[in-house]
PyMOL commands that place a pseudoatom at each C-alpha (Angstrom):
pseudoatom trace, name=CA, resn=MET, resi=1, chain=A, elem=C, hetatm=0, pos=[0.000, 0.000, 0.000]
pseudoatom trace, name=CA, resn=ALA, resi=2, chain=A, elem=C, hetatm=0, pos=[1.114, 3.630, 0.397]
pseudoatom trace, name=CA, resn=GLN, resi=3, chain=A, elem=C, hetatm=0, pos=[4.826, 3.919, 1.108]
pseudoatom trace, name=CA, resn=HIS, resi=4, chain=A, elem=C, hetatm=0, pos=[5.580, 7.642, 1.491]
pseudoatom trace, name=CA, resn=ARG, resi=5, chain=A, elem=C, hetatm=0, pos=[6.097, 8.768, 5.079]
pseudoatom trace, name=CA, resn=GLN, resi=6, chain=A, elem=C, hetatm=0, pos=[4.669, 12.233, 4.408]
pseudoatom trace, name=CA, resn=GLN, resi=7, chain=A, elem=C, hetatm=0, pos=[1.471, 10.850, 2.824]
pseudoatom trace, name=CA, resn=ARG, resi=8, chain=A, elem=C, hetatm=0, pos=[-1.667, 11.692, 4.795]
pseudoatom trace, name=CA, resn=VAL, resi=9, chain=A, elem=C, hetatm=0, pos=[-3.756, 8.545, 4.756]
pseudoatom trace, name=CA, resn=GLY, resi=10, chain=A, elem=C, hetatm=0, pos=[-7.326, 7.677, 5.680]
pseudoatom trace, name=CA, resn=VAL, resi=11, chain=A, elem=C, hetatm=0, pos=[-8.441, 4.060, 5.996]
pseudoatom trace, name=CA, resn=PHE, resi=12, chain=A, elem=C, hetatm=0, pos=[-12.152, 3.332, 5.506]
pseudoatom trace, name=CA, resn=VAL, resi=13, chain=A, elem=C, hetatm=0, pos=[-13.282, -0.233, 6.234]
pseudoatom trace, name=CA, resn=ASP, resi=14, chain=A, elem=C, hetatm=0, pos=[-16.547, -1.758, 5.025]
pseudoatom trace, name=CA, resn=VAL, resi=15, chain=A, elem=C, hetatm=0, pos=[-16.642, -4.346, 7.830]
pseudoatom trace, name=CA, resn=GLN, resi=16, chain=A, elem=C, hetatm=0, pos=[-19.658, -6.273, 6.476]
pseudoatom trace, name=CA, resn=ASN, resi=17, chain=A, elem=C, hetatm=0, pos=[-17.999, -6.690, 3.069]
pseudoatom trace, name=CA, resn=LEU, resi=18, chain=A, elem=C, hetatm=0, pos=[-14.794, -8.073, 4.613]
pseudoatom trace, name=CA, resn=TYR, resi=19, chain=A, elem=C, hetatm=0, pos=[-16.647, -10.183, 7.172]
pseudoatom trace, name=CA, resn=TYR, resi=20, chain=A, elem=C, hetatm=0, pos=[-18.766, -11.989, 4.577]
pseudoatom trace, name=CA, resn=SER, resi=21, chain=A, elem=C, hetatm=0, pos=[-15.867, -12.398, 2.141]
pseudoatom trace, name=CA, resn=ALA, resi=22, chain=A, elem=C, hetatm=0, pos=[-13.699, -14.044, 4.817]
pseudoatom trace, name=CA, resn=LYS, resi=23, chain=A, elem=C, hetatm=0, pos=[-16.599, -16.169, 6.018]
pseudoatom trace, name=CA, resn=ASN, resi=24, chain=A, elem=C, hetatm=0, pos=[-17.584, -17.361, 2.526]
pseudoatom trace, name=CA, resn=LEU, resi=25, chain=A, elem=C, hetatm=0, pos=[-14.061, -17.856, 1.142]
pseudoatom trace, name=CA, resn=TYR, resi=26, chain=A, elem=C, hetatm=0, pos=[-12.274, -19.198, 4.221]
pseudoatom trace, name=CA, resn=SER, resi=27, chain=A, elem=C, hetatm=0, pos=[-14.853, -19.835, 6.956]
pseudoatom trace, name=CA, resn=ALA, resi=28, chain=A, elem=C, hetatm=0, pos=[-12.671, -17.487, 8.991]
pseudoatom trace, name=CA, resn=LYS, resi=29, chain=A, elem=C, hetatm=0, pos=[-12.685, -14.084, 10.681]
pseudoatom trace, name=CA, resn=VAL, resi=30, chain=A, elem=C, hetatm=0, pos=[-10.757, -10.999, 9.594]
pseudoatom trace, name=CA, resn=ASN, resi=31, chain=A, elem=C, hetatm=0, pos=[-7.701, -9.732, 11.432]
pseudoatom trace, name=CA, resn=PHE, resi=32, chain=A, elem=C, hetatm=0, pos=[-8.550, -6.024, 11.446]
pseudoatom trace, name=CA, resn=ARG, resi=33, chain=A, elem=C, hetatm=0, pos=[-5.286, -5.135, 13.220]
pseudoatom trace, name=CA, resn=GLU, resi=34, chain=A, elem=C, hetatm=0, pos=[-3.288, -6.448, 10.248]
pseudoatom trace, name=CA, resn=ILE, resi=35, chain=A, elem=C, hetatm=0, pos=[-5.626, -4.700, 7.802]
pseudoatom trace, name=CA, resn=LEU, resi=36, chain=A, elem=C, hetatm=0, pos=[-4.877, -1.364, 9.477]
pseudoatom trace, name=CA, resn=LYS, resi=37, chain=A, elem=C, hetatm=0, pos=[-1.118, -2.015, 9.641]
pseudoatom trace, name=CA, resn=GLU, resi=38, chain=A, elem=C, hetatm=0, pos=[-0.987, -2.860, 5.938]
pseudoatom trace, name=CA, resn=GLY, resi=39, chain=A, elem=C, hetatm=0, pos=[-3.225, 0.046, 4.931]
pseudoatom trace, name=CA, resn=VAL, resi=40, chain=A, elem=C, hetatm=0, pos=[-1.111, 2.588, 6.783]
pseudoatom trace, name=CA, resn=LYS, resi=41, chain=A, elem=C, hetatm=0, pos=[2.358, 1.095, 6.213]
pseudoatom trace, name=CA, resn=ASN, resi=42, chain=A, elem=C, hetatm=0, pos=[4.962, 3.843, 6.794]
pseudoatom trace, name=CA, resn=THR, resi=43, chain=A, elem=C, hetatm=0, pos=[2.595, 6.768, 6.240]
pseudoatom trace, name=CA, resn=ASN, resi=44, chain=A, elem=C, hetatm=0, pos=[0.930, 9.420, 8.355]
pseudoatom trace, name=CA, resn=LEU, resi=45, chain=A, elem=C, hetatm=0, pos=[-2.462, 8.044, 9.442]
pseudoatom trace, name=CA, resn=ILE, resi=46, chain=A, elem=C, hetatm=0, pos=[-5.044, 10.800, 9.746]
pseudoatom trace, name=CA, resn=ARG, resi=47, chain=A, elem=C, hetatm=0, pos=[-8.198, 8.702, 10.304]
pseudoatom trace, name=CA, resn=ALA, resi=48, chain=A, elem=C, hetatm=0, pos=[-9.128, 5.019, 10.370]
pseudoatom trace, name=CA, resn=ILE, resi=49, chain=A, elem=C, hetatm=0, pos=[-12.843, 4.337, 10.384]
pseudoatom trace, name=CA, resn=ASP, resi=50, chain=A, elem=C, hetatm=0, pos=[-14.712, 1.027, 10.555]
pseudoatom trace, name=CA, resn=TYR, resi=51, chain=A, elem=C, hetatm=0, pos=[-18.338, 0.924, 9.455]
pseudoatom trace, name=CA, resn=VAL, resi=52, chain=A, elem=C, hetatm=0, pos=[-20.404, -1.735, 11.240]
pseudoatom trace, name=CA, resn=ILE, resi=53, chain=A, elem=C, hetatm=0, pos=[-24.020, -2.833, 11.459]
pseudoatom trace, name=CA, resn=LYS, resi=54, chain=A, elem=C, hetatm=0, pos=[-25.520, -3.560, 14.872]
pseudoatom trace, name=CA, resn=ALA, resi=55, chain=A, elem=C, hetatm=0, pos=[-27.435, -6.817, 14.679]
pseudoatom trace, name=CA, resn=ASP, resi=56, chain=A, elem=C, hetatm=0, pos=[-27.810, -7.641, 18.403]
pseudoatom trace, name=CA, resn=VAL, resi=57, chain=A, elem=C, hetatm=0, pos=[-25.646, -10.755, 18.153]
pseudoatom trace, name=CA, resn=LYS, resi=58, chain=A, elem=C, hetatm=0, pos=[-23.519, -12.343, 20.860]
pseudoatom trace, name=CA, resn=ASP, resi=59, chain=A, elem=C, hetatm=0, pos=[-20.143, -10.629, 21.504]
pseudoatom trace, name=CA, resn=GLU, resi=60, chain=A, elem=C, hetatm=0, pos=[-21.004, -7.735, 19.177]
pseudoatom trace, name=CA, resn=LYS, resi=61, chain=A, elem=C, hetatm=0, pos=[-20.047, -5.091, 21.751]
pseudoatom trace, name=CA, resn=ASN, resi=62, chain=A, elem=C, hetatm=0, pos=[-16.746, -6.882, 22.470]
pseudoatom trace, name=CA, resn=PHE, resi=63, chain=A, elem=C, hetatm=0, pos=[-15.982, -6.873, 18.751]
pseudoatom trace, name=CA, resn=PHE, resi=64, chain=A, elem=C, hetatm=0, pos=[-16.755, -3.151, 18.419]
pseudoatom trace, name=CA, resn=ASP, resi=65, chain=A, elem=C, hetatm=0, pos=[-14.616, -2.406, 21.514]
pseudoatom trace, name=CA, resn=ALA, resi=66, chain=A, elem=C, hetatm=0, pos=[-11.752, -4.464, 20.068]
pseudoatom trace, name=CA, resn=LEU, resi=67, chain=A, elem=C, hetatm=0, pos=[-11.879, -2.420, 16.852]
pseudoatom trace, name=CA, resn=ALA, resi=68, chain=A, elem=C, hetatm=0, pos=[-11.707, 0.801, 18.883]
pseudoatom trace, name=CA, resn=ASN, resi=69, chain=A, elem=C, hetatm=0, pos=[-8.749, -0.547, 20.887]
pseudoatom trace, name=CA, resn=ILE, resi=70, chain=A, elem=C, hetatm=0, pos=[-6.873, -1.317, 17.661]
pseudoatom trace, name=CA, resn=GLY, resi=71, chain=A, elem=C, hetatm=0, pos=[-7.200, 2.335, 16.673]
pseudoatom trace, name=CA, resn=TYR, resi=72, chain=A, elem=C, hetatm=0, pos=[-10.324, 2.555, 14.558]
pseudoatom trace, name=CA, resn=GLU, resi=73, chain=A, elem=C, hetatm=0, pos=[-13.176, 4.980, 15.002]
pseudoatom trace, name=CA, resn=VAL, resi=74, chain=A, elem=C, hetatm=0, pos=[-16.243, 2.756, 14.915]
pseudoatom trace, name=CA, resn=ASN, resi=75, chain=A, elem=C, hetatm=0, pos=[-19.311, 4.054, 13.109]
pseudoatom trace, name=CA, resn=SER, resi=76, chain=A, elem=C, hetatm=0, pos=[-22.326, 1.865, 13.740]
pseudoatom trace, name=CA, resn=LYS, resi=77, chain=A, elem=C, hetatm=0, pos=[-25.965, 1.788, 12.779]
pseudoatom trace, name=CA, resn=GLU, resi=78, chain=A, elem=C, hetatm=0, pos=[-28.855, -0.555, 13.373]
pseudoatom trace, name=CA, resn=LEU, resi=79, chain=A, elem=C, hetatm=0, pos=[-29.803, -3.343, 10.998]
pseudoatom trace, name=CA, resn=GLN, resi=80, chain=A, elem=C, hetatm=0, pos=[-33.032, -2.335, 9.257]
pseudoatom trace, name=CA, resn=ILE, resi=81, chain=A, elem=C, hetatm=0, pos=[-35.763, -4.971, 9.287]
pseudoatom trace, name=CA, resn=PHE, resi=82, chain=A, elem=C, hetatm=0, pos=[-38.624, -4.362, 6.893]
pseudoatom trace, name=CA, resn=PHE, resi=83, chain=A, elem=C, hetatm=0, pos=[-42.188, -5.606, 6.893]
pseudoatom trace, name=CA, resn=GLY, resi=84, chain=A, elem=C, hetatm=0, pos=[-42.056, -9.165, 5.592]
pseudoatom trace, name=CA, resn=GLY, resi=85, chain=A, elem=C, hetatm=0, pos=[-38.690, -9.900, 7.208]
pseudoatom trace, name=CA, resn=ASN, resi=86, chain=A, elem=C, hetatm=0, pos=[-36.307, -8.424, 4.618]
pseudoatom trace, name=CA, resn=LYS, resi=87, chain=A, elem=C, hetatm=0, pos=[-33.147, -7.002, 6.186]
pseudoatom trace, name=CA, resn=LYS, resi=88, chain=A, elem=C, hetatm=0, pos=[-30.809, -4.282, 5.028]
pseudoatom trace, name=CA, resn=GLY, resi=89, chain=A, elem=C, hetatm=0, pos=[-27.615, -2.985, 6.523]
pseudoatom trace, name=CA, resn=ASP, resi=90, chain=A, elem=C, hetatm=0, pos=[-24.962, -1.157, 4.588]
pseudoatom trace, name=CA, resn=TRP, resi=91, chain=A, elem=C, hetatm=0, pos=[-22.838, 1.918, 4.909]
pseudoatom trace, name=CA, resn=ASP, resi=92, chain=A, elem=C, hetatm=0, pos=[-22.245, 2.745, 1.230]
pseudoatom trace, name=CA, resn=ILE, resi=93, chain=A, elem=C, hetatm=0, pos=[-23.575, 6.315, 1.464]
pseudoatom trace, name=CA, resn=GLY, resi=94, chain=A, elem=C, hetatm=0, pos=[-21.883, 6.904, 4.843]
pseudoatom trace, name=CA, resn=ILE, resi=95, chain=A, elem=C, hetatm=0, pos=[-18.516, 5.719, 3.541]
pseudoatom trace, name=CA, resn=ALA, resi=96, chain=A, elem=C, hetatm=0, pos=[-18.928, 7.846, 0.418]
pseudoatom trace, name=CA, resn=MET, resi=97, chain=A, elem=C, hetatm=0, pos=[-19.806, 10.963, 2.429]
pseudoatom trace, name=CA, resn=ASP, resi=98, chain=A, elem=C, hetatm=0, pos=[-16.934, 10.496, 4.895]
pseudoatom trace, name=CA, resn=THR, resi=99, chain=A, elem=C, hetatm=0, pos=[-14.325, 9.917, 2.186]
pseudoatom trace, name=CA, resn=ILE, resi=100, chain=A, elem=C, hetatm=0, pos=[-15.506, 12.965, 0.216]
pseudoatom trace, name=CA, resn=GLU, resi=101, chain=A, elem=C, hetatm=0, pos=[-15.576, 15.165, 3.338]
pseudoatom trace, name=CA, resn=LEU, resi=102, chain=A, elem=C, hetatm=0, pos=[-12.123, 14.022, 4.460]
pseudoatom trace, name=CA, resn=ALA, resi=103, chain=A, elem=C, hetatm=0, pos=[-10.498, 13.970, 0.995]
pseudoatom trace, name=CA, resn=PRO, resi=104, chain=A, elem=C, hetatm=0, pos=[-9.174, 17.583, 1.234]
pseudoatom trace, name=CA, resn=LYS, resi=105, chain=A, elem=C, hetatm=0, pos=[-7.173, 16.523, 4.329]
pseudoatom trace, name=CA, resn=LEU, resi=106, chain=A, elem=C, hetatm=0, pos=[-5.818, 13.328, 2.733]
pseudoatom trace, name=CA, resn=ASP, resi=107, chain=A, elem=C, hetatm=0, pos=[-3.337, 12.388, 0.025]
pseudoatom trace, name=CA, resn=THR, resi=108, chain=A, elem=C, hetatm=0, pos=[-4.352, 8.738, -0.088]
pseudoatom trace, name=CA, resn=ILE, resi=109, chain=A, elem=C, hetatm=0, pos=[-7.636, 7.034, 0.675]
pseudoatom trace, name=CA, resn=VAL, resi=110, chain=A, elem=C, hetatm=0, pos=[-7.499, 3.340, 1.460]
pseudoatom trace, name=CA, resn=LEU, resi=111, chain=A, elem=C, hetatm=0, pos=[-10.903, 1.804, 0.806]
pseudoatom trace, name=CA, resn=VAL, resi=112, chain=A, elem=C, hetatm=0, pos=[-11.146, -1.635, 2.380]
pseudoatom trace, name=CA, resn=SER, resi=113, chain=A, elem=C, hetatm=0, pos=[-13.972, -3.217, 0.399]
pseudoatom trace, name=CA, resn=GLY, resi=114, chain=A, elem=C, hetatm=0, pos=[-14.475, -5.153, -2.805]
pseudoatom trace, name=CA, resn=ASP, resi=115, chain=A, elem=C, hetatm=0, pos=[-17.977, -3.745, -3.351]
pseudoatom trace, name=CA, resn=GLY, resi=116, chain=A, elem=C, hetatm=0, pos=[-18.539, -2.603, -6.929]
pseudoatom trace, name=CA, resn=ASP, resi=117, chain=A, elem=C, hetatm=0, pos=[-20.975, 0.039, -5.672]
pseudoatom trace, name=CA, resn=PHE, resi=118, chain=A, elem=C, hetatm=0, pos=[-17.885, 2.139, -4.873]
pseudoatom trace, name=CA, resn=ILE, resi=119, chain=A, elem=C, hetatm=0, pos=[-16.651, 2.456, -8.502]
pseudoatom trace, name=CA, resn=THR, resi=120, chain=A, elem=C, hetatm=0, pos=[-18.206, 5.907, -9.001]
pseudoatom trace, name=CA, resn=LEU, resi=121, chain=A, elem=C, hetatm=0, pos=[-16.885, 7.046, -5.604]
pseudoatom trace, name=CA, resn=VAL, resi=122, chain=A, elem=C, hetatm=0, pos=[-13.344, 5.948, -6.489]
pseudoatom trace, name=CA, resn=ARG, resi=123, chain=A, elem=C, hetatm=0, pos=[-13.531, 7.877, -9.781]
pseudoatom trace, name=CA, resn=HIS, resi=124, chain=A, elem=C, hetatm=0, pos=[-14.762, 10.988, -7.965]
pseudoatom trace, name=CA, resn=LEU, resi=125, chain=A, elem=C, hetatm=0, pos=[-12.078, 10.791, -5.264]
pseudoatom trace, name=CA, resn=LYS, resi=126, chain=A, elem=C, hetatm=0, pos=[-9.352, 10.433, -7.888]
pseudoatom trace, name=CA, resn=HIS, resi=127, chain=A, elem=C, hetatm=0, pos=[-10.479, 12.900, -10.535]
pseudoatom trace, name=CA, resn=ALA, resi=128, chain=A, elem=C, hetatm=0, pos=[-12.485, 15.555, -8.683]
pseudoatom trace, name=CA, resn=MET, resi=129, chain=A, elem=C, hetatm=0, pos=[-10.787, 15.408, -5.275]
pseudoatom trace, name=CA, resn=GLY, resi=130, chain=A, elem=C, hetatm=0, pos=[-7.215, 14.667, -6.398]
pseudoatom trace, name=CA, resn=CYS, resi=131, chain=A, elem=C, hetatm=0, pos=[-6.622, 11.743, -4.029]
pseudoatom trace, name=CA, resn=ARG, resi=132, chain=A, elem=C, hetatm=0, pos=[-4.803, 8.514, -4.678]
pseudoatom trace, name=CA, resn=VAL, resi=133, chain=A, elem=C, hetatm=0, pos=[-7.251, 5.665, -4.010]
pseudoatom trace, name=CA, resn=GLU, resi=134, chain=A, elem=C, hetatm=0, pos=[-5.993, 2.282, -2.926]
pseudoatom trace, name=CA, resn=VAL, resi=135, chain=A, elem=C, hetatm=0, pos=[-8.367, -0.648, -2.504]
pseudoatom trace, name=CA, resn=MET, resi=136, chain=A, elem=C, hetatm=0, pos=[-7.756, -3.572, -0.155]
pseudoatom trace, name=CA, resn=ALA, resi=137, chain=A, elem=C, hetatm=0, pos=[-10.047, -6.609, -0.343]
pseudoatom trace, name=CA, resn=PHE, resi=138, chain=A, elem=C, hetatm=0, pos=[-10.252, -10.325, -0.982]
pseudoatom trace, name=CA, resn=GLY, resi=139, chain=A, elem=C, hetatm=0, pos=[-9.752, -10.459, -4.751]
pseudoatom trace, name=CA, resn=ASN, resi=140, chain=A, elem=C, hetatm=0, pos=[-11.844, -13.590, -5.186]
pseudoatom trace, name=CA, resn=SER, resi=141, chain=A, elem=C, hetatm=0, pos=[-14.938, -11.688, -4.013]
pseudoatom trace, name=CA, resn=SER, resi=142, chain=A, elem=C, hetatm=0, pos=[-14.127, -8.217, -5.364]
pseudoatom trace, name=CA, resn=SER, resi=143, chain=A, elem=C, hetatm=0, pos=[-15.567, -6.302, -8.286]
pseudoatom trace, name=CA, resn=SER, resi=144, chain=A, elem=C, hetatm=0, pos=[-13.120, -6.439, -11.204]
pseudoatom trace, name=CA, resn=LYS, resi=145, chain=A, elem=C, hetatm=0, pos=[-14.254, -2.949, -12.258]
pseudoatom trace, name=CA, resn=LEU, resi=146, chain=A, elem=C, hetatm=0, pos=[-13.456, -1.582, -8.783]
pseudoatom trace, name=CA, resn=ILE, resi=147, chain=A, elem=C, hetatm=0, pos=[-9.998, -3.167, -8.960]
pseudoatom trace, name=CA, resn=GLU, resi=148, chain=A, elem=C, hetatm=0, pos=[-9.409, -1.574, -12.396]
pseudoatom trace, name=CA, resn=GLU, resi=149, chain=A, elem=C, hetatm=0, pos=[-10.553, 1.860, -11.212]
pseudoatom trace, name=CA, resn=ALA, resi=150, chain=A, elem=C, hetatm=0, pos=[-8.311, 1.983, -8.124]
pseudoatom trace, name=CA, resn=ASP, resi=151, chain=A, elem=C, hetatm=0, pos=[-4.792, 3.408, -8.321]
pseudoatom trace, name=CA, resn=SER, resi=152, chain=A, elem=C, hetatm=0, pos=[-3.625, 0.190, -6.682]
pseudoatom trace, name=CA, resn=PHE, resi=153, chain=A, elem=C, hetatm=0, pos=[-5.219, -2.992, -5.405]
pseudoatom trace, name=CA, resn=PHE, resi=154, chain=A, elem=C, hetatm=0, pos=[-3.962, -5.021, -2.457]
pseudoatom trace, name=CA, resn=ASP, resi=155, chain=A, elem=C, hetatm=0, pos=[-5.342, -8.558, -2.734]
pseudoatom trace, name=CA, resn=LEU, resi=156, chain=A, elem=C, hetatm=0, pos=[-5.840, -10.073, 0.721]
pseudoatom trace, name=CA, resn=ASP, resi=157, chain=A, elem=C, hetatm=0, pos=[-6.182, -13.482, -0.983]
pseudoatom trace, name=CA, resn=LYS, resi=158, chain=A, elem=C, hetatm=0, pos=[-2.435, -13.417, -1.784]
pseudoatom trace, name=CA, resn=THR, resi=159, chain=A, elem=C, hetatm=0, pos=[-1.520, -13.820, 1.914]
pseudoatom trace, name=CA, resn=PRO, resi=160, chain=A, elem=C, hetatm=0, pos=[-4.713, -14.876, 3.688]
pseudoatom trace, name=CA, resn=ARG, resi=161, chain=A, elem=C, hetatm=0, pos=[-2.916, -16.165, 6.786]
pseudoatom trace, name=CA, resn=LYS, resi=162, chain=A, elem=C, hetatm=0, pos=[-1.783, -12.636, 7.556]
pseudoatom trace, name=CA, resn=PHE, resi=163, chain=A, elem=C, hetatm=0, pos=[-5.287, -11.165, 7.339]
pseudoatom trace, name=CA, resn=LEU, resi=164, chain=A, elem=C, hetatm=0, pos=[-7.367, -13.911, 8.943]
pseudoatom trace, name=CA, resn=ILE, resi=165, chain=A, elem=C, hetatm=0, pos=[-7.664, -14.841, 12.599]
pseudoatom trace, name=CA, resn=SER, resi=166, chain=A, elem=C, hetatm=0, pos=[-5.418, -17.879, 12.820]
pseudoatom trace, name=CA, resn=ASP, resi=167, chain=A, elem=C, hetatm=0, pos=[-7.677, -20.235, 14.822]
pseudoatom trace, name=CA, resn=SER, resi=168, chain=A, elem=C, hetatm=0, pos=[-10.603, -20.075, 12.432]
pseudoatom trace, name=CA, resn=TYR, resi=169, chain=A, elem=C, hetatm=0, pos=[-8.299, -20.165, 9.376]
pseudoatom trace, name=CA, resn=LYS, resi=170, chain=A, elem=C, hetatm=0, pos=[-6.417, -23.230, 10.683]
pseudoatom trace, name=CA, resn=ARG, resi=171, chain=A, elem=C, hetatm=0, pos=[-9.635, -25.023, 11.583]
pseudoatom trace, name=CA, resn=HIS, resi=172, chain=A, elem=C, hetatm=0, pos=[-11.017, -24.426, 8.071]
pseudoatom trace, name=CA, resn=HIS, resi=173, chain=A, elem=C, hetatm=0, pos=[-7.896, -25.867, 6.409]
pseudoatom trace, name=CA, resn=GLU, resi=174, chain=A, elem=C, hetatm=0, pos=[-7.593, -28.805, 8.776]
pseudoatom trace, name=CA, resn=GLN, resi=175, chain=A, elem=C, hetatm=0, pos=[-11.135, -29.748, 7.771]
pseudoatom trace, name=CA, resn=GLY, resi=176, chain=A, elem=C, hetatm=0, pos=[-10.144, -29.828, 4.107]
pseudoatom trace, name=CA, resn=GLY, resi=177, chain=A, elem=C, hetatm=0, pos=[-11.113, -26.284, 3.168]
pseudoatom trace, name=CA, resn=GLU, resi=178, chain=A, elem=C, hetatm=0, pos=[-9.720, -24.998, -0.083]
pseudoatom trace, name=CA, resn=ASN, resi=179, chain=A, elem=C, hetatm=0, pos=[-6.760, -22.646, 0.131]
pseudoatom trace, name=CA, resn=HIS, resi=180, chain=A, elem=C, hetatm=0, pos=[-7.460, -19.564, -1.996]
pseudoatom trace, name=CA, resn=GLY, resi=181, chain=A, elem=C, hetatm=0, pos=[-4.228, -17.873, -2.959]
pseudoatom trace, name=CA, resn=SER, resi=182, chain=A, elem=C, hetatm=0, pos=[-2.033, -18.769, 0.020]
pseudoatom trace, name=CA, resn=ASN, resi=183, chain=A, elem=C, hetatm=0, pos=[1.745, -19.080, -0.355]
for i in range(1, 183): cmd.bond("trace and resi %d" % i, "trace and resi %d" % (i + 1))
show_as sticks, trace
zoom trace
């Protein structure tokens, strides 16, 4: 990711996108500490924000507290449940607004998501706001158009052991789970 010490960097993490990618690809959990370390790597971190959905599940508060202890600001909102049982919970507009508002204070924006809904945002941040936009995500579940649009793409599938919580990753592979992109 960004390598210039003077670069002002913001890291914006779509937690649901990473969570479901890791769960579906590896039956594992994401190591958000390593995500932040890689996203910042030798630069001047200005803000690191995680976007989460509250779903009233066990250990949710502990997870949110752990993210805060790592160094993230945690933005949360309630899961919407509609008549008929349909559920919706995403932060696409919130992430877009925050990145646009913070762009004048940043040289590089690290978007941690493979969601193709962010293609237009990435274009805007690059061309209208003058920021370098780096995307970090699991390549096997990322939009190819988003990858093309970014200034650089860091594929978490290349070194999954580094970015997954080791217990769940090991358990998945001991049970014969497929290894996607590991060295």
